[in-house]
C-alpha positions, 0 to 999 in steps of 0.5 A, spaced: 332 728 569 329 730 576 323 733 576 324 736 569 320 734 563 324 731 556 322 737 552 325 742 558 331 738 557 331 739 550 330 747 550 335 747 556 340 743 551 339 747 545 340 754 549 346 752 552 349 748 545 345 752 540 343 745 537 338 740 539 340 734 541 338 730 535 341 735 530 348 734 534 347 726 534 346 727 526 352 731 526 356 726 530 354 720 526 356 724 520 363 726 523 364 718 524 362 716 517 367 721 514 372 718 519 370 711 516 370 713 509 378 712 509 376 704 510 370 703 507 365 704 501 358 704 499 353 700 503 358 697 508 360 704 509 353 707 511 351 701 515 358 701 519 357 709 520 350 707 523 345 709 518 339 704 516 342 704 509 346 708 503 340 712 501 339 714 509 346 716 509 345 720 502 339 724 505 342 725 512 349 728 508 345 732 503 340 735 509 346 737 513 351 739 508 348 740 501 353 734 498 353 727 497 357 723 502 363 722 497 362 729 495 363 732 502 369 727 503 372 730 497 371 737 499 374 736 506 380 733 503 381 739 498 380 744 504 384 740 509 391 743 508 387 750 510 385 747 517 392 743 518 397 747 522 403 743 519 407 747 514 404 754 517 411 756 520 409 754 527 
């Protein structure tokens, strides 16, 4: 970026966003995987979400959430009603 090194861009990004670009990309891929979980399973799910293989997907989810992909999706489904404005009297 115009006279600024890659490391400086990363530092500025981290200062503005609070995450490194790589971590933000990992989170975005995980969110995409959660969306795909309604339609796909197993290795097909992992590959469609952009992971190298199913083991890669499991490692990433555990690193970011402490849970396996399916456990994370299940947990999100269980708490989804708390975050939903539907039925909140609005």
